C-alpha positions as CSV (number, residue, x, y, z in Angstrom):
1,X,0.0,0.0,0.0
2,X,1.5,3.3,-1.0
3,X,1.2,6.6,0.9
4,X,-1.8,7.8,-1.1
5,X,-3.7,4.6,-0.5
6,X,-2.8,4.6,3.2
7,X,-4.0,8.2,3.6
8,X,-7.3,7.4,1.9
9,X,-7.9,4.3,4.1
10,X,-10.2,5.2,7.0
11,X,-8.8,4.5,10.5
12,X,-10.2,4.3,13.9
13,X,-9.8,7.3,16.2
14,X,-6.7,6.9,18.4
15,X,-7.8,8.6,21.6
16,X,-7.2,6.0,24.4
17,X,-4.3,6.4,26.8
18,X,-2.8,4.1,29.4
19,X,-5.2,5.2,32.1
20,X,-8.2,4.5,29.9
21,X,-6.7,1.1,29.0
22,X,-6.1,0.1,32.6
23,X,-9.7,1.0,33.5
24,X,-11.0,-0.9,30.4
25,X,-9.0,-3.9,31.7
26,X,-10.4,-3.6,35.2
27,X,-13.9,-3.0,33.9
28,X,-13.7,-6.0,31.5
29,X,-12.7,-8.3,34.3
30,X,-14.7,-7.2,37.3
31,X,-18.2,-8.3,36.6
32,X,-20.5,-10.6,38.5
33,X,-17.9,-13.3,38.9
34,X,-16.3,-12.0,42.1
35,X,-19.8,-11.6,43.7
36,X,-20.9,-15.2,43.0
37,X,-18.1,-17.7,42.3
38,X,-16.6,-18.1,45.8
39,X,-19.7,-20.1,46.8
40,X,-18.9,-22.6,44.0
41,X,-15.3,-22.7,45.2
42,X,-16.3,-23.4,48.8
43,X,-18.5,-26.3,47.7
44,X,-15.5,-27.9,45.8
45,X,-12.7,-26.7,48.1
46,X,-14.0,-26.0,51.7
47,X,-10.7,-24.6,53.0
48,X,-10.2,-20.9,53.5
49,X,-6.4,-20.9,53.0
50,X,-6.7,-23.0,49.8
51,X,-9.4,-20.7,48.4
52,X,-7.2,-17.7,48.9
53,X,-4.3,-19.6,47.4
54,X,-6.5,-20.3,44.3
55,X,-7.3,-16.6,43.9
56,X,-3.6,-15.7,44.3
57,X,-2.6,-18.3,41.7
58,X,-5.3,-17.0,39.3
59,X,-3.8,-13.5,39.7
60,X,-0.3,-14.7,38.9
61,X,-1.4,-16.6,35.8
62,X,-3.4,-13.6,34.6
63,X,-0.5,-11.3,35.1
64,X,1.7,-13.7,33.1
65,X,-0.8,-13.6,30.3
66,X,-0.9,-9.8,30.5
67,X,2.8,-9.5,30.1
68,X,2.7,-11.8,27.1
69,X,-0.1,-9.9,25.5
70,X,1.7,-6.7,26.2
71,X,4.6,-7.8,24.1
72,X,2.2,-9.1,21.3
73,X,0.2,-5.9,21.4
74,X,3.4,-3.9,20.9
75,X,4.3,-6.0,17.9
76,X,0.8,-5.8,16.4
77,X,-0.7,-2.4,17.5
78,X,-3.9,-2.9,15.5
79,X,-7.5,-3.4,16.5
80,X,-8.4,-7.1,16.7
81,X,-6.2,-8.5,19.5
82,X,-6.1,-12.3,19.5
83,X,-7.2,-12.4,15.8
84,X,-3.9,-10.8,14.7
85,X,-1.8,-12.9,17.1
86,X,-3.3,-16.2,15.8
87,X,-3.1,-15.1,12.2
88,X,0.5,-14.2,12.5
89,X,1.5,-17.4,14.4
90,X,-0.6,-20.0,12.6
91,X,-2.0,-18.5,9.5
92,X,-5.2,-16.7,8.4
93,X,-7.5,-19.7,8.7
94,X,-7.1,-19.9,12.5
95,X,-7.6,-16.2,12.8
96,X,-10.8,-16.5,10.8
97,X,-12.1,-19.4,13.0
98,X,-11.3,-17.5,16.1
99,X,-13.2,-14.4,14.9
100,X,-16.3,-16.4,14.2
101,X,-16.0,-18.4,17.5
102,X,-15.7,-15.1,19.3
103,X,-18.9,-13.8,17.7
104,X,-21.0,-16.9,18.1
105,X,-19.7,-18.4,21.3
106,X,-16.9,-16.8,23.3
107,X,-17.8,-13.1,23.6
108,X,-21.6,-13.6,23.3
109,X,-21.6,-16.3,25.9
110,X,-19.5,-14.3,28.3
111,X,-21.7,-11.2,27.8
112,X,-24.9,-13.2,28.4
113,X,-23.5,-14.8,31.6
114,X,-22.4,-11.4,33.0
115,X,-25.8,-9.8,32.1
116,X,-27.7,-12.6,33.8
117,X,-25.6,-12.1,36.9
118,X,-26.4,-8.4,36.8
119,X,-30.1,-9.2,36.6
120,X,-29.7,-11.6,39.6
121,X,-28.4,-8.8,41.8
122,X,-30.7,-6.1,40.4
123,X,-33.7,-8.2,41.3
124,X,-32.7,-8.0,45.0
125,X,-33.2,-4.2,44.8
126,X,-36.0,-4.0,42.2
127,X,-38.3,-7.0,42.6
128,X,-39.7,-6.6,39.0
129,X,-36.3,-7.7,37.7
130,X,-36.0,-10.7,40.0
131,X,-35.2,-14.0,38.3
132,X,-38.2,-15.4,40.2
133,X,-40.6,-12.9,38.6
134,X,-42.1,-14.3,35.4
135,X,-42.9,-11.4,33.0
136,X,-44.1,-13.4,30.0
137,X,-45.1,-17.1,29.8
138,X,-46.1,-19.1,26.8
139,X,-46.8,-22.7,26.0
140,X,-46.7,-24.7,22.8
141,X,-47.7,-28.3,23.4
142,X,-45.2,-29.9,25.7
143,X,-42.9,-26.9,25.5
144,X,-43.1,-24.0,28.0
145,X,-41.3,-20.7,27.6
146,X,-40.9,-18.2,30.3
147,X,-39.2,-14.8,30.4
148,X,-38.1,-13.7,33.9
149,X,-37.4,-10.2,35.1
150,X,-33.7,-11.1,35.4
151,X,-33.7,-11.9,31.7
152,X,-35.4,-8.6,30.9
153,X,-32.7,-6.8,33.0
154,X,-29.9,-8.6,31.2
155,X,-31.3,-7.7,27.7
156,X,-31.8,-4.1,28.7
157,X,-28.3,-3.9,30.1
158,X,-26.8,-5.3,26.8
159,X,-28.9,-3.0,24.7
160,X,-28.0,0.1,26.7
161,X,-24.2,-0.5,26.7
162,X,-24.4,-1.3,22.9
163,X,-26.2,2.0,22.3
164,X,-23.6,4.0,24.2
165,X,-20.7,2.4,22.3
166,X,-22.4,3.1,19.0
167,X,-22.5,6.8,19.9
168,X,-18.7,6.9,19.7
169,X,-15.4,6.1,21.4
170,X,-15.4,9.0,23.8
171,X,-18.9,8.3,25.0
172,X,-18.1,4.7,25.6
173,X,-14.8,5.4,27.3
174,X,-16.4,8.0,29.7
175,X,-19.1,5.6,30.7
176,X,-16.6,2.7,31.1
177,X,-14.3,4.8,33.3
178,X,-17.1,6.1,35.5
179,X,-18.6,2.6,36.0
180,X,-15.2,1.0,36.6
181,X,-14.2,3.6,39.2
182,X,-17.5,3.0,40.9
183,X,-17.0,-0.8,40.9
184,X,-13.4,-0.4,42.2
185,X,-14.7,1.9,44.9
186,X,-17.4,-0.5,46.0
187,X,-15.0,-3.4,46.2
188,X,-12.5,-1.4,48.1
189,X,-15.2,-0.1,50.5
190,X,-16.4,-3.7,51.0
191,X,-12.8,-4.8,51.8
192,X,-11.9,-2.0,54.2
193,X,-15.2,-1.9,56.0
194,X,-15.4,-5.7,56.1
195,X,-12.0,-6.0,57.7
196,X,-12.8,-3.2,60.2
197,X,-16.2,-4.5,61.3
198,X,-16.5,-7.0,64.2
199,X,-16.4,-10.6,63.0
200,X,-19.8,-12.3,63.2
201,X,-20.0,-14.9,66.0
202,X,-21.1,-17.7,63.6
203,X,-17.9,-17.2,61.5
204,X,-15.7,-16.9,64.6
205,X,-16.7,-20.2,66.1
206,X,-16.8,-22.2,62.9
207,X,-14.9,-25.5,63.0
208,X,-11.5,-25.6,61.6
209,X,-11.7,-26.7,57.9
210,X,-10.5,-30.1,56.9
211,X,-8.6,-30.9,53.7
212,X,-11.1,-32.3,51.1
213,X,-10.5,-35.7,49.6
214,X,-9.0,-35.6,46.1
215,X,-7.3,-32.3,46.9
216,X,-5.7,-31.7,43.5
217,X,-9.0,-32.3,41.7
218,X,-10.9,-30.1,44.1
219,X,-8.3,-27.3,43.6
220,X,-8.6,-27.7,39.9
221,X,-12.4,-27.3,40.1
222,X,-12.0,-24.2,42.2
223,X,-9.6,-22.7,39.6
224,X,-12.3,-22.9,37.0
225,X,-14.3,-20.3,39.0
226,X,-11.2,-18.2,39.6
227,X,-10.1,-18.1,35.9
228,X,-13.7,-17.4,34.8
229,X,-13.8,-14.4,37.2
230,X,-10.5,-13.2,35.7
231,X,-11.7,-13.6,32.2
232,X,-11.7,-10.5,30.1
233,X,-8.2,-9.2,31.1
234,X,-7.2,-9.3,27.4
235,X,-10.1,-7.1,26.3
236,X,-8.0,-4.0,25.9
237,X,-5.8,-5.7,23.3
238,X,-8.7,-5.6,20.9
239,X,-8.5,-1.8,21.1
240,X,-4.9,-1.3,20.2
241,X,-5.9,0.5,17.0
242,X,-7.7,3.1,19.2
243,X,-4.8,3.8,21.5
244,X,-2.6,6.9,21.1
245,X,0.6,5.0,21.8
246,X,-0.2,1.3,21.8
247,X,3.5,0.2,21.9
248,X,3.9,1.9,25.3
249,X,0.4,2.2,26.7
250,X,-1.0,-1.2,26.0
251,X,1.5,-3.2,28.1
252,X,1.1,-0.6,30.9
253,X,-2.7,-0.9,30.8
254,X,-2.7,-4.7,30.9
255,X,-0.2,-5.0,33.8
256,X,-1.7,-2.2,35.9
257,X,-5.3,-3.4,35.3
258,X,-4.6,-7.1,36.1
259,X,-2.6,-6.2,39.2
260,X,-5.4,-4.0,40.5
261,X,-8.0,-6.7,39.9
262,X,-5.9,-9.3,41.7
263,X,-5.6,-7.0,44.7
264,X,-9.3,-6.3,44.8
265,X,-10.3,-9.9,44.4
266,X,-8.0,-11.1,47.1
267,X,-9.3,-8.3,49.5
268,X,-12.9,-9.2,48.7
269,X,-12.4,-12.9,49.4
270,X,-10.7,-12.1,52.7
271,X,-13.9,-10.4,53.7
272,X,-16.1,-13.2,52.5
273,X,-14.1,-15.8,54.5
274,X,-14.0,-13.5,57.6
275,X,-17.8,-12.9,57.5
276,X,-19.2,-16.3,56.7
277,X,-18.5,-19.9,58.0
278,X,-17.7,-22.3,55.2
279,X,-21.1,-24.0,55.1
280,X,-22.9,-20.6,54.8
281,X,-20.4,-19.5,52.1
282,X,-21.0,-22.7,50.1
283,X,-24.8,-22.3,50.4
284,X,-24.9,-18.6,49.4
285,X,-26.3,-17.7,46.0
286,X,-24.9,-14.1,46.3
287,X,-21.7,-14.2,48.3
288,X,-21.1,-10.4,48.5
289,X,-24.6,-9.7,49.7
290,X,-24.5,-12.5,52.3
291,X,-21.1,-11.3,53.6
292,X,-22.4,-7.7,53.8
293,X,-25.5,-8.8,55.6
294,X,-23.5,-10.9,58.1
295,X,-21.3,-7.9,58.9
């Protein structure tokens, strides 16, 4: 491509800095996972020290991935992230498959899961959006189809965020930054206040945990929840073509964002384990809410 063709080719607006990238990383990771998944971990791995070890290991693995993607993003500072990495390493066919898998399974499935988790929590404050509230019900022979308030909330959340991002890069970035700072503030407040509050008597007198049988398998099951909660850390790599200085700012954003998430996740789990005995933790559908109520 000569200079004239390059000048005539439309490009994305390069307006994101390292701070924006770090907040995108945090915002892309911190979703409903940290508020829900520790209960699944407690059922598989009912040991406080091992649960914290699993979260710490998840943070280390994620940071290793962030360092790797930081290098790759500096080599391929274009919008598309993993598509470009796979295409360069293994050929265009694998990049093509990954792109379609992201559209049909990976990204859409992850967005749907996070949106449903959002609806689950919103229903606690607004009963109309509760997953137990059936908004529409239909039957066709042996098949029954229900739409719950939680599903409506999930669909509205996806539609709203899509509309904001369609408006433009700056509008999407501003909303992302505001919401991410709010999420970080909420988790930090939960951690600080949770550690300062008196420990609930039920948690203080809980029996010492025993190591579960099949320890390695149980730890592996717990790591599924951990790695799912960390998923999304690579999201900013898709936006390298919208960063002002991707070779410098993309690695910084990835490392700073994943380090912040690891610290917040570890702090939140310290509070969960301090507030709830293991059996109550394992039985909770909304861990953060249960811990806050106990405190």
